[in-house]
N, C-alpha and C positions, 0 to 999 in steps of 0.2 A: 792792701789797695784801698781800706776803709770800706762802712757799709755804700751798699750801689743802692744808685740812685732808685727812689719808688718809682718803679714804671705801670704798674696797675700790670704787670704781664698775665697772660694766663696760661705759658709753659713754662717752667722753669729755666729753660734751655734759649729760650727767644733771645736770637743777638750774637748767636755766640758761634764761634766755628771750630768743629771736631776733628782732624787730621786723625786719619786712622793707618796702618798700616800692617801689613802680617797674613798667617791664613787664615782662612775664610772661616773653619775649627772655631777658633779663637777670637774671632771678630763679628761673625754674623748676628749673634743673637744682642750682641752689645751693639752691634748698628743699629737694630732695629727697635732698640728701646731709647738710644739716644735722638732719633728721629721724632721719634711718638712726641720724647722732652723738648720738641722744640729745634732740636739744635741744627746749624748744615752741617754736611758732612763732604769732608775731600778725602775718598780713600786710594790706597795703590795695595791690592792684592800680592802679598806674599808668598811664592807655596811653605818655606818652612822658618824656621825659628821663631820666636816671641811674637807677639803682638805689639805693638806699640800706638798711643793715644798720647793726645796735645790736644789741650782747651783754651782756646785764646777768643779773645773779646775785647771792650772797651773796657769794661770793668775786672774781669779777674788777673789780668796780664796770661801769664802760659800756666797752665798745670797739667802736666803728664804723668803715663802712669804705664805701665809696664804686663804685659799676662804670657808666661810662657807656663809651658806643660808640666816641668819642672823648674821650681824654685825653691822647694826643700829637698825632693829626691835627686840622686844624680841624674843626668840627664842622658844617661844609658839605658838607666830604667825609666825612664819618663819620656818617650817618646812620641808619645800621640794616645789618645782618648784608649785604645786594648790598653797598653802597656802603664797606664797612670793604674785605671781601674783596678788591675791585677796587683801592682804592689802595693795599695791603698787599703783592700780589704774588701772593694767595692764588690768584686768576682765573687768572693766566700757568701756576703751577706746573702746576694741576691738569687745566692744559687743554694739555698740553704734547702728552700722546697724539694730541689733534687738531690740531695743531697751531696754534690758536689760544687764547685765552681764556677760559673755561668757568666761571659760577657753583657752587660746589657748592648743592646743592638741601636739604642740611640747613644750621641755623645750627651752623658749625664753633664760629667764630669766640667765638660768646655761648654755647655750651658750655665749650669753653677757660678762660674769661671769669669767668663763674661757678665752674668746678674753682679757679682763680686767687685766686677769692675768698677761698672756702675756707679755700684754703693760707694764708692772708696773715692769715684772723679766728684759726685754730689759731695759729699762728704767733707772733700778738700775746698771744694765752693764754697760752700756754707762757712768752712772754718774761715776763708778768706775774705767773707762777707762781714762777717762777726770780726775781723782785723788780725786775724793772726798769718803771720808769716810762713808757719812751721807747715810744713806736710803738703810742699809745691808737687813732691814725688811720690806716687805711690805704686808698689810692684804687688804681684799676688800670682798665685798659679794654679792650673788643674788640677795641681795635687796637693795645694791646701784646701781647695773646695772639696774637691772626693774625701779627704780627712773629715771635712766638716759635716759633710752627708751623711757620715757612716759613726759620729761621734760618740749618740746613744750605743753604739752597739761593743763600738772599744771601751766603753765606760764599765759598761755591767760583766763584758770578760777580762777586765783588769782589776774588778774588784775584790779584794778577799773575802766575800760569801759568793759559794756557789748562785746557779741561777736556780729560781724555784720552780720552773717548769722543763719538761722536755724539748731538747733543741732536735729533738728527731725529723726527718722529714715530712713533707706532706703538709696540705692544706688544701682552702677552697681552691677557684670554684667548685660547685657542683655540676651536675649535669644531668637536666631532668630528660625523660623518656623518649621523646623526640627528638634528642640530642643538644638540646638548647643550653648552650652555657650559662652559668648565671653567678650572682655575687649575691651574697646574705649579707644583711647588719643586722644586728642587733647591738645594743649600749648596753644593756641590763638582762641577767639570766631567763626573767620572764617571759619576755617576746621570744628567744630563743629556745624555752621549752618549751612554748604553747606551739609555736612554728613546728615542730617536727614532731609534737604528739599530734597535732592535724594531718600527719603524714604516715603515722603510726610506725612510727622509730622507737627502738628497744630502751625503754628506761635508764637502763644501765649507761649505755651510750650516750644518752643526750648528758644524762649526769657528766659523764667521761670529756664529753666534749666540751664542755665550755671554758674550761680553765685553756685550753690551749687556743680555743677558738677567739679569746678576752687578750690573751698576752698576745698574739700574733701581729701587733704594733711595734712589741716591744722587741719580741725574737724575730721577726721575719720568717717565721716557718710554724705551721700548727700539727701535730701529727693529729688528725681530729680520727675517732673510729671508720673502719673501714665501711661499718653498716649503714652510717648516713650518709655516704656516697649511696652505697646500694639502696636507702630508700628514697633519694633522692631519685635516684634513676628509675623507679618504679611509678613514678610522677609525670603526669603528663605535665606540659608548662602554663597550663591555664589551674590547674590542681596547686600548682605552687604557688602559683600567684594570690587562689583563695586563701591558702594558709598563710602566705602573709599580710595580707587583709586582715584577717582574723585575725591573727596572732599581735599584730603591733609590729611583727619585723617586717626589714624590706629586701624587697628582691630586684635583681636591674640588670638585665640580659649583655651580657658581654656584646660587645659590636664592634664592628670592624668600622678602620681606617675608611674606607669607602665611604660606610653609612653617614660619620662623622664631617667625610669633605662632601659632602651632598646637603648637609642644611647648611643656615648662614655663614657666611664668615668669617674667624675668628677678629674679635675685638682685640682691642688693645690689654696688656695684661697687667691691666690698673687703671682707677680712672683717678682724676685730679681735680679739683672743682673748688675754687674760692667763694669765700662765701660774700653774700650780698651787702649791701649797705655801706656805710662808711671804713672807713680803714681805719686799723689800730695798729703800731707800730709793738714790734716784734718785743719780749717782755725781755728776754737773755741779752744779758749782757755779753764784753767782749771774752774771747779767748783767753783761760790765761798763758802766758808765754811756755812757748813748747808742751803744750798740754794736745791731748787728742780734740780731733773735730768739734766731738759735740759735749765737751765739756762745759758745765756750767747749764745743761738742759735738763729736764726733767721731764721723764715717760713715764707716766699711768699704765699697768699695763694688766686686762683683766682678763687672761687669754687660760686655755685648758690645751690638754695635749700636746701637739707641736707647734701649729702653723704659726700662732701667735705668739707665746712664749720665745721660740727660736728666733722672731721677726725684733723684738725686744733686747733677746739676748745679743743679736749682731750688734743694735742700735748703743748697749751698751760697751761692746766693746772698741765701737767706739768713743768712747769719750763719757755717754750721757748716763747720770743717775736712774736707773730704774726700781721703780716703786710698786712693786706687784701687788693685785688686791685678790686677797683670797679669802674662801666663806668662813665660817666660824669654827674653831677646833682646825682650819690651816687648807691645804692641799693635798686631801689624800695620798695621793701621787708621791708626796715627800718620804713616804713608807715603803714603796713599790720595790723589791728586794728586786735582786742585790746591791748593800749598804754596803756604804762607806764612812765609818763613825757613825752608824744608826740614821745614815741619810741617802735618801733612795741616788746612784750614781747615774742612772740616767737622767734622774730629777736633776740633780748638779750639771750637768753636760746641756741643759737648755735653759740654767735658773742662776749660775754660780755668779754669784756678786751681786747679785740684785736685795734690797730693800722689798719687806713686806710688811703689810696692816691687813689686820681680819675686818672684813666689814659685810656687815648682812643685809646686802643689798636688797634682800625682800621687803625689809623695814626701812618706813618711812626716815625713820633717823639714819640708818646707811647710806640712805640714797641722798642723803643733807650732806653727810659725811664727804662722799665720794665728789658730789657737784663742788664741796669746798676745796678737797684737794685740786680738782683739775680748773679750779678759778688761779689757781695759781703754777700749774704744769703748762709742758709747749705741746707734751703730746699725748691721748689718751688713748688707747687701742682697746679692741677688743674683737673675741669674735664666738660673740654668742650666736644662739639660734635664730635664725630670720625673725624680726618682728619682736623680739626680748628688749633688744635699747626702746625702742618705741615703749611696749608695755609698762616698761622699767618709770621713763618721764627720764630714761639718758640717755637720748638721742643726739645729733651733730648740734640741732638747731637749738636744743635746750640747752648744754652745754656751750654752743657757741652767744647763748645770752649770757653765761656769767662770766664767759672767756673769748670776747671775739677774736683774739689771737693763735687760739688754741689748732694744733692740725687734731681732727678727727678720726680715728682709723680704724677699717670693720676690714679685717680678712676673712671672709666666707667659702662659702663650699661651690655656690654657681653666680654669685654676682645677680639674680635674678633675672641671668641670659637665656636656661631654658624652662619653658614652660610646663613640661612633665620631669621633668628633674627629680630623682629620689633624693634619699639623704643625703648630705653634703660630705664625705667622708673619703678619706681616702681612695681606700678601692672598691668606692661605687664611683668614686667620676671616675678612676681607670680604666671601670666598667664601660661604664657610658661614652666617654671620648675616643676608647682606640687604642691607648695609650697600652693595654696587654699586647695588641698586636704587634706595634712599632716598636717594642723593649723585646723580643723575642724575634729571631730570625725564622725563615720561612717552614724547616721541618721542626719546631716548636710549637705546643698547642698557645693559641694567642689568649694569656692569661693574664691577669695584671700583675704584678710583680709584688710581693711580701714585702718587701723592700718600701718604706715610706717614701718613694719617689717622692710623690706630688706636695706631701704636708712640710716636706723641708725645701724644696721648691718653692712652694706658696709662701713658705717663711721669709725665703731668700727677697720674694719678690715682696710682700709687707715689706720689709726693710726698705726697697729701691721704693716702693710709692710714699713711704714718712720721709726718705730723705730729699727724696724729691717736693713732697710739700712743703715742709721746712725752708728750703732752696727760695720756689715760688711765694711761699711767708714775707722770705727776707726781703726777695726783688719785688713785692707786692702791694705789703704792707695789710696783708691779712690772713684770717688764718683762712686750713684750707680744710676740704672734707676729702678724705682718701679713700679707697675702695680697692680689693685685693681678692683673690681667688684661685679654688684649686681648682676651676674652669682655666685661667690664662692661665697656671701651671702646667697644665695638660695640654694647649694650644702652641703652649711655647716650648715645649719637650718635643711635642709629634711635628711643630711646624714642617721641617723637611719632607719627612711621611706624608703628612696631607696633602702637599704641593705635588707633589709624585700620583697620589691615589687621584687627586683633581684634573691630574692630565691623563690619567687614564691610564699610567706605568704603574707596575708593581709595588705597592707602595713597601715592600717591607725586602729586609736584606735576605740574602742566598741563604740555604742550610748551611749551617755550622759555621756561620759568621759570630766570629771570635770567642770560638768557642776556647779553651784550652786544650793545650795536648798531654796526656801523661809521660812522666815522667818515674824512674824504677822510685822516685823515693817519693815525688809531689806532681806538681804539673806547671807548667810552664805555659808564657803567652806571648807569642811576635806579635808584631807591631801589625797593623793593618796591612801594610805596602808589603812586610815581610810573611804574610799569612800564605800564604799560597806554596811558597818556595821550602816555609817549615812544614806544612800539611805532606808535601811528599817526601821528607825526611822522616814522619812522626812513628814508623816502627822504628827506625833505628834509634832517634829521643828514646822510644821508650826502655831501650836498654841501657840506658845515659842517667846518671843520677841528675838533680836539678841544674846543679851547677855547672856540673859537666857539659849539661846538654844547650844551656844559654852562651857557656864558655865557644860550643862548637859551633852554632849559628851567629856569633860577634864575628869569630875568627871567619865565615865566609861572607863575608860583608853586613848580615840579614842583624836589626833588631828583635831582641826579646827581653822578658825577665821572667824572674820565678812567680809563682803568683801567691799572694800572702793565704795560707790556709788556717791560721791560727793568730786569731787576733789578740789573743794573752799574749803573744809575741813578739808582736810588731811595736810597741816602744823596746826592744833589744834588737830590731833586726839594723842590721849594717847598714842598707842605703837609708833610715831614716833615725842614725844617731843623733842621738841628742837633740830631738826635734820633740819632746812630750816632755812635760812635768807632771806636778800632782798639786793639789791644792794642800790646805789644810788638815781637811778631812783625809788626802790620801786617795783621792778619786783623780783619774789620770785629766790630764789637760792635755786639750790637741794644740796644733800649735796656731797663732791668730790667723787669718785669711788676708790680713794686708801689711803690710809695711811701710810708713810713711817716713819722707825724709824730706 
C-alpha cells in the first residue's frame, strides 16, 4: 500500500474496521484492545471453531488473522482452555505449590492468545505501512500462547544441568494470627532476614528460607521452612506491618475480587501518548522483501527480570534488532542455573538473539552513551523503578529531545494508578488485585499463583503497546510515549470475574473447577463442557491408564487429554511432535507465537 498519509492520529487503528467472528473466549480480550486502539468492530459470535479477524480500511487493504485453540497440538488434545493448559504444562507449573497439577480458573491461555493476535495484526499493519506485501495473513493459537507462558520453566527442565534449588511443594503467602493472608516481598536477603528477626523467627529457618523464596519467580514453588509460617501465625497483622516497615521488606494483604471491583473502574491496559510539537518522520526504512514486519527497526532494552525482557524478545521475534543494555559485568541472571553451555537456560528463553552492550547508566559518560544510542533507535524500553528514569535524565522528554521519532516505552508495576500500592512485583500485584482469588476455584485458598502470570502477561501487553506506538508513529509522524503495567495485566486477566463481582454475583468458579482427574499412572483433564460427565466416571477412570481413560472418554463423545506432568519430556510428547528446536547453546526453543503468510 505504501506509506499511509500522515493523519496526526491519536489512536493507531482510527478509521480502520476489524471484522471479528468466533468464540468469545478467543475474541473478547482482543476485541476490547482493538476498540481501545481506535478500531470500529463488526462482530459475529460463533460458539465453536477458531476466531477470525479481518482489518480493512482506506490504507492497509485487508489483513487477516486466525486464532485457534490448537495450532500446534492436535485438535482433540486442545479443544478449549482446560485441555490447552493440561497439554502444554501450564497446569503442572501452576500446581507446583500443591505438589500436583491444578488448572488456572481464568482463561489465561486464551487471554494471552488474544493479545498475541492483536500484536500480530499491529505488526502486519506496520509492515504494510513500511511497504511490505508479506504477512497479510497471520495465524496463532492458544496452545502457542501457553507454551510461551511456560517457556522459562520448559527451558530449565530441558537443560543438561539440574535445578540448583529444591522443587518441592510449598510457598507464600503467610497467615497472621488474626487469619489475614499476606504476601511478603524482599528483593535482597538483608530485609528478608530483618523482617523475620523482628518477628522472632529461628535464625536457621531464616537462612534456609531465603534461597527458595528468592528462586520462587523461577521455579513456581518455594518450600519455605514450616517454622516461618508458624512464626507469622503468632503475630498480629499490625505487628507484621510494623516488622515490614522496620526491616525494609514489604507486605500486602491478599485482597478479594470484591475489594478490587469496589475500586475505580479499570482503565486501558496501556497508554499511548504522541509527543507534542512538530512532527518527525520515522527514521526506519522499508521492510526487506519477504522479511518479518519489524525488520530494520532497532529496539533498545534496559530491562530486568521478565516483563521488559519478554516484551523486547517478542519484538525481536517479529524481526526487530534488539540491543540489550546491561550493567558493567553483564546481567547477573546470565549465570542463573541451570545453564546450557555456560548461559542460563531461563535467561536464553527471554533474551535469545539479542545483542548486548554494557553501560554504567549511573555515570555521566554511560548516560551520554545511552542517549547517543537512543538517537538512532526506534524504541527505548525499560522497567526501572518509579522515578529512576527522571533521576537519571533518561525520561521520555529528554530522549525525545534527541530523537523526536522515538517510541519510549515504560513497563511498570502500577502505572501510578493506585496511591497505596506496594512494591510492583508479580506476586504483590496478584495479592493486591484479587488475582489469587480468580485463578483458584471456590474450594481452594484465594492465594497468588507462584507461576509468574502477570510478569508474562505484562510483557505481552508491553509488546502490544509498543506495536501500537510504532503504528501510531507511522500514521501520525511523531514519536510516542507508551506505558503498560502489571496492574493492567491483572485487570485484563480478571476482567470477567470483576464484572461478576460488580454485579453482585459469585466471582469465583465452583469447587473443583478445572481440577485434573487421577488415573492409574497420571492425570487427565476433560474439556470444561465434558467435566461433569468425566467427574461422574472418576472412580472408573482411576483404574485405567491415562491413555486408556482418555480413549474411553472420547469413545463416549467427551473431550479430554493427558496432563503434562514432566516438562523435560514435553519435547518428545507425540502431541507436539517436531514443535521444538534447540539453539546453538543446546537450549530449548519453543515454537514462534505467530505464522505470517
